TORKOLGU-414947 format. One record per residue (C-alpha): x, y, z; residue in one letter. Coordinates in steps of 0.2 Angstrom, whole numbers, plus 5000, padded with zeros to 4 digits. Layout:
BEGIN
+------+------+------+--------+
|    u |    v |    w | residu |
+------+------+------+--------+
|    X |    Y |    Z |      A |
...
+------+------+------+--------+
***
This chain:
BEGIN
+------+------+------+--------+
|    u |    v |    w | residu |
+------+------+------+--------+
| 5005 | 5108 | 5026 |      X |
| 4989 | 5112 | 5024 |      X |
| 4977 | 5095 | 5021 |      X |
| 4974 | 5093 | 5002 |      X |
| 4955 | 5084 | 5004 |      X |
| 4941 | 5097 | 5007 |      X |
| 4929 | 5089 | 5018 |      X |
| 4918 | 5075 | 5014 |      X |
| 4898 | 5072 | 5016 |      X |
| 4894 | 5060 | 5027 |      X |
| 4883 | 5055 | 5014 |      X |
| 4896 | 5052 | 5001 |      X |
| 4900 | 5037 | 4994 |      X |
| 4919 | 5036 | 4996 |      X |
| 4930 | 5025 | 4984 |      X |
| 4950 | 5024 | 4985 |      X |
| 4961 | 5020 | 4973 |      X |
| 4980 | 5015 | 4976 |      X |
| 4987 | 5016 | 4960 |      X |
| 5004 | 5003 | 4961 |      X |
| 5017 | 5002 | 4947 |      X |
| 5010 | 4985 | 4942 |      X |
| 4990 | 4986 | 4949 |      X |
| 4978 | 4998 | 4952 |      X |
| 4970 | 4994 | 4968 |      X |
| 4952 | 5001 | 4970 |      X |
| 4941 | 4998 | 4985 |      X |
| 4924 | 5007 | 4996 |      X |
| 4927 | 5013 | 5012 |      X |
| 4914 | 5006 | 5021 |      X |
| 4908 | 5018 | 5033 |      X |
| 4914 | 5036 | 5030 |      X |
| 4907 | 5040 | 5045 |      X |
| 4922 | 5032 | 5056 |      X |
| 4930 | 5043 | 5069 |      X |
| 4943 | 5054 | 5067 |      X |
| 4958 | 5044 | 5073 |      X |
| 4969 | 5057 | 5079 |      X |
| 4953 | 5061 | 5091 |      X |
| 4954 | 5044 | 5094 |      X |
| 4972 | 5042 | 5099 |      X |
| 4970 | 5058 | 5108 |      X |
| 4956 | 5053 | 5120 |      X |
| 4964 | 5035 | 5125 |      X |
| 4952 | 5026 | 5113 |      X |
| 4957 | 5007 | 5105 |      X |
| 4963 | 5016 | 5087 |      X |
| 4964 | 4997 | 5081 |      X |
| 4946 | 4996 | 5084 |      X |
| 4942 | 5013 | 5075 |      X |
| 4954 | 5010 | 5059 |      X |
| 4942 | 5012 | 5044 |      X |
| 4935 | 4996 | 5033 |      X |
| 4935 | 4994 | 5016 |      X |
| 4929 | 4981 | 5002 |      X |
| 4922 | 4977 | 4987 |      X |
| 4940 | 4975 | 4982 |      X |
| 4944 | 4976 | 4961 |      X |
| 4960 | 4975 | 4953 |      X |
| 4966 | 4985 | 4936 |      X |
| 4982 | 4981 | 4926 |      X |
| 4989 | 4999 | 4929 |      X |
| 4994 | 5002 | 4911 |      X |
| 4981 | 4992 | 4900 |      X |
| 4964 | 4994 | 4908 |      X |
| 4949 | 5001 | 4900 |      X |
| 4936 | 5013 | 4905 |      X |
| 4923 | 5000 | 4902 |      X |
| 4933 | 4988 | 4915 |      X |
| 4934 | 5004 | 4927 |      X |
| 4914 | 5007 | 4927 |      X |
| 4910 | 4990 | 4928 |      X |
| 4917 | 4990 | 4944 |      X |
| 4908 | 5007 | 4951 |      X |
| 4889 | 5001 | 4944 |      X |
| 4891 | 4989 | 4958 |      X |
| 4899 | 5000 | 4972 |      X |
| 4892 | 5016 | 4969 |      X |
| 4874 | 5021 | 4960 |      X |
| 4874 | 5039 | 4959 |      X |
| 4888 | 5050 | 4965 |      X |
| 4904 | 5049 | 4973 |      X |
| 4920 | 5054 | 4979 |      X |
| 4936 | 5047 | 4976 |      X |
| 4954 | 5046 | 4984 |      X |
| 4969 | 5044 | 4975 |      X |
| 4985 | 5041 | 4980 |      X |
| 4998 | 5037 | 4967 |      X |
| 5017 | 5031 | 4964 |      X |
| 5013 | 5029 | 4944 |      X |
| 5011 | 5047 | 4939 |      X |
| 5005 | 5041 | 4921 |      X |
| 4992 | 5028 | 4925 |      X |
| 4985 | 5038 | 4939 |      X |
| 4983 | 5051 | 4924 |      X |
| 4972 | 5037 | 4913 |      X |
| 4963 | 5032 | 4931 |      X |
| 4957 | 5050 | 4930 |      X |
| 4953 | 5052 | 4913 |      X |
| 4943 | 5037 | 4916 |      X |
| 4935 | 5045 | 4932 |      X |
| 4931 | 5058 | 4920 |      X |
| 4925 | 5050 | 4906 |      X |
| 4912 | 5039 | 4915 |      X |
| 4907 | 5055 | 4922 |      X |
| 4905 | 5062 | 4909 |      X |
| 4896 | 5050 | 4900 |      X |
| 4886 | 5043 | 4912 |      X |
| 4880 | 5058 | 4920 |      X |
| 4886 | 5056 | 4938 |      X |
| 4895 | 5066 | 4949 |      X |
| 4914 | 5056 | 4952 |      X |
| 4923 | 5069 | 4962 |      X |
| 4942 | 5066 | 4961 |      X |
| 4956 | 5070 | 4973 |      X |
| 4976 | 5066 | 4975 |      X |
| 4979 | 5062 | 4990 |      X |
| 4994 | 5070 | 5001 |      X |
| 5006 | 5066 | 5014 |      X |
| 4997 | 5079 | 5025 |      X |
| 4981 | 5071 | 5026 |      X |
| 4988 | 5057 | 5035 |      X |
| 4987 | 5055 | 5052 |      X |
| 5008 | 5054 | 5055 |      X |
| 5021 | 5063 | 5057 |      X |
| 5036 | 5062 | 5045 |      X |
| 5053 | 5065 | 5053 |      X |
| 5061 | 5068 | 5036 |      X |
| 5068 | 5082 | 5027 |      X |
| 5059 | 5082 | 5011 |      X |
| 5042 | 5070 | 5014 |      X |
| 5033 | 5075 | 4999 |      X |
| 5048 | 5065 | 4990 |      X |
| 5041 | 5049 | 5001 |      X |
| 5030 | 5038 | 4991 |      X |
| 5012 | 5040 | 4996 |      X |
| 5010 | 5022 | 4999 |      X |
| 5022 | 5019 | 5010 |      X |
| 5016 | 5033 | 5021 |      X |
| 5000 | 5027 | 5019 |      X |
| 5004 | 5010 | 5026 |      X |
| 5014 | 5018 | 5040 |      X |
| 4999 | 5030 | 5045 |      X |
| 4990 | 5013 | 5045 |      X |
| 5003 | 5000 | 5055 |      X |
| 5004 | 5015 | 5069 |      X |
| 4987 | 5013 | 5074 |      X |
| 4988 | 4993 | 5072 |      X |
| 5002 | 4995 | 5085 |      X |
| 5000 | 4994 | 5105 |      X |
| 5003 | 5012 | 5111 |      X |
| 5019 | 5014 | 5114 |      X |
| 5026 | 5003 | 5102 |      X |
| 5034 | 5004 | 5086 |      X |
| 5029 | 4998 | 5071 |      X |
| 5040 | 4989 | 5054 |      X |
| 5030 | 4988 | 5038 |      X |
| 5037 | 4974 | 5025 |      X |
| 5027 | 4981 | 5008 |      X |
| 5032 | 4967 | 4996 |      X |
| 5026 | 4974 | 4978 |      X |
| 5035 | 4980 | 4961 |      X |
| 5047 | 4987 | 4974 |      X |
| 5049 | 4979 | 4991 |      X |
| 5051 | 4991 | 5005 |      X |
| 5054 | 4989 | 5023 |      X |
| 5050 | 5005 | 5035 |      X |
| 5049 | 5009 | 5053 |      X |
| 5037 | 5023 | 5060 |      X |
| 5043 | 5025 | 5079 |      X |
| 5034 | 5022 | 5096 |      X |
| 5030 | 5038 | 5096 |      X |
| 5022 | 5037 | 5080 |      X |
| 5035 | 5044 | 5068 |      X |
| 5038 | 5038 | 5050 |      X |
| 5058 | 5036 | 5054 |      X |
| 5060 | 5031 | 5034 |      X |
| 5066 | 5012 | 5027 |      X |
| 5074 | 5002 | 5016 |      X |
| 5069 | 4999 | 4995 |      X |
| 5076 | 4987 | 4986 |      X |
| 5068 | 4976 | 4970 |      X |
| 5055 | 4964 | 4970 |      X |
| 5057 | 4948 | 4962 |      X |
| 5049 | 4951 | 4946 |      X |
| 5062 | 4966 | 4946 |      X |
| 5077 | 4955 | 4950 |      X |
| 5071 | 4944 | 4937 |      X |
| 5069 | 4958 | 4924 |      X |
| 5087 | 4964 | 4930 |      X |
| 5097 | 4948 | 4924 |      X |
| 5087 | 4946 | 4909 |      X |
| 5090 | 4962 | 4902 |      X |
| 5105 | 4965 | 4910 |      X |
| 5116 | 4948 | 4902 |      X |
| 5115 | 4940 | 4886 |      X |
| 5113 | 4922 | 4890 |      X |
| 5101 | 4920 | 4905 |      X |
| 5083 | 4919 | 4901 |      X |
| 5071 | 4926 | 4910 |      X |
| 5062 | 4917 | 4923 |      X |
| 5044 | 4919 | 4927 |      X |
| 5031 | 4915 | 4943 |      X |
| 5044 | 4918 | 4956 |      X |
| 5031 | 4928 | 4968 |      X |
| 5020 | 4914 | 4973 |      X |
| 5031 | 4897 | 4978 |      X |
| 5046 | 4895 | 4991 |      X |
| 5061 | 4893 | 4979 |      X |
| 5067 | 4877 | 4976 |      X |
| 5082 | 4869 | 4986 |      X |
| 5099 | 4873 | 4983 |      X |
| 5107 | 4870 | 4974 |      X |
| 5098 | 4876 | 4960 |      X |
| 5101 | 4861 | 4944 |      X |
| 5097 | 4872 | 4929 |      X |
| 5099 | 4889 | 4925 |      X |
| 5082 | 4894 | 4928 |      X |
| 5084 | 4885 | 4947 |      X |
| 5098 | 4895 | 4953 |      X |
| 5089 | 4910 | 4945 |      X |
| 5074 | 4909 | 4953 |      X |
| 5084 | 4899 | 4970 |      X |
| 5098 | 4916 | 4968 |      X |
| 5081 | 4927 | 4968 |      X |
| 5069 | 4918 | 4981 |      X |
| 5083 | 4913 | 4995 |      X |
| 5091 | 4931 | 4993 |      X |
| 5075 | 4942 | 4995 |      X |
| 5070 | 4931 | 5009 |      X |
| 5086 | 4934 | 5015 |      X |
| 5087 | 4953 | 5015 |      X |
| 5070 | 4956 | 5020 |      X |
| 5072 | 4946 | 5037 |      X |
| 5088 | 4954 | 5040 |      X |
| 5079 | 4971 | 5036 |      X |
| 5067 | 4967 | 5050 |      X |
| 5079 | 4962 | 5062 |      X |
| 5090 | 4978 | 5059 |      X |
| 5073 | 4987 | 5060 |      X |
| 5070 | 4980 | 5076 |      X |
| 5086 | 4981 | 5084 |      X |
| 5084 | 5000 | 5080 |      X |
| 5064 | 5001 | 5087 |      X |
| 5066 | 4987 | 5102 |      X |
| 5058 | 4969 | 5102 |      X |
| 5041 | 4974 | 5108 |      X |
| 5040 | 4982 | 5088 |      X |
| 5025 | 4975 | 5078 |      X |
| 5029 | 4969 | 5061 |      X |
| 5015 | 4970 | 5047 |      X |
| 5016 | 4961 | 5030 |      X |
| 5007 | 4965 | 5017 |      X |
| 5007 | 4966 | 4995 |      X |
| 5004 | 4954 | 4981 |      X |
| 5019 | 4942 | 4985 |      X |
| 5020 | 4943 | 5005 |      X |
| 5014 | 4925 | 5006 |      X |
| 5033 | 4920 | 4998 |      X |
| 5041 | 4928 | 5013 |      X |
| 5028 | 4922 | 5028 |      X |
| 5038 | 4908 | 5033 |      X |
| 5052 | 4919 | 5037 |      X |
| 5044 | 4934 | 5049 |      X |
| 5033 | 4920 | 5060 |      X |
| 5030 | 4933 | 5070 |      X |
| 5020 | 4947 | 5057 |      X |
| 5004 | 4953 | 5054 |      X |
| 4998 | 4950 | 5037 |      X |
| 4985 | 4965 | 5032 |      X |
| 4984 | 4963 | 5016 |      X |
| 4975 | 4981 | 5011 |      X |
| 4985 | 4991 | 5023 |      X |
| 4988 | 5003 | 5009 |      X |
| 4970 | 5005 | 5007 |      X |
| 4967 | 5006 | 5024 |      X |
| 4980 | 5020 | 5025 |      X |
| 4970 | 5030 | 5012 |      X |
| 4953 | 5028 | 5019 |      X |
| 4961 | 5037 | 5037 |      X |
| 4962 | 5052 | 5024 |      X |
| 4945 | 5049 | 5021 |      X |
| 4938 | 5047 | 5039 |      X |
| 4948 | 5064 | 5042 |      X |
| 4941 | 5074 | 5029 |      X |
| 4923 | 5067 | 5033 |      X |
| 4928 | 5072 | 5052 |      X |
| 4932 | 5091 | 5046 |      X |
+------+------+------+--------+
***
């Protein structure tokens, strides 16, 4: 499949958007003349050192932001024209973002060119029958993780979002797939909405779960979800490591990854892994 991003001029300001189920993460590509990561790998260079960097992180609520919120951020990162690369797993939020960008572009007389990125834009081989059905956030994170792993080593990516994913990249740099499970908020919502008497429990993503046994219904739910998801992630990483080998690097990312950090003591924590993967797609377009 051909890439979907046209060549980007080295003088363009490049903005990145990771549109998730809960948040839209925005960032500025610091240097859009970064070497093509594929070329770096072929030439034996240190790909980890050649990863593009992002800055000026800003979050919007996926369903509740206003164009003014977006414009305020744009004014701090791009005084003139810009290219905006969008990776989305939430179609309605992406359409809303694109409409807001178009509104700012039209009313403020500034050029904001928009592009959705697809799997073919990423420096990643995908060993799945239907790669177009895989979440672009998973693939972007995997592309960045592969370049962070030592040469010849696989990678295990734990992304702690609204939906939690544990994905695998082979020693040869192929995306193999992984596991998807609900994040803590979805677990809590399912109990509250699927039963008649269990209450909604909030703030499960920021703190360690209560010690067993839970001494109230709320504590029991928090313990079940908190210890349950920590155990599930630890077991999934163990199984992935068994498949890839002990040298596979474990990379932790996502909004509530701090809650499982202690069960993955050897993991490397990279908060903006998906945005870094989107930046890789931009770097490839800049190198063409």
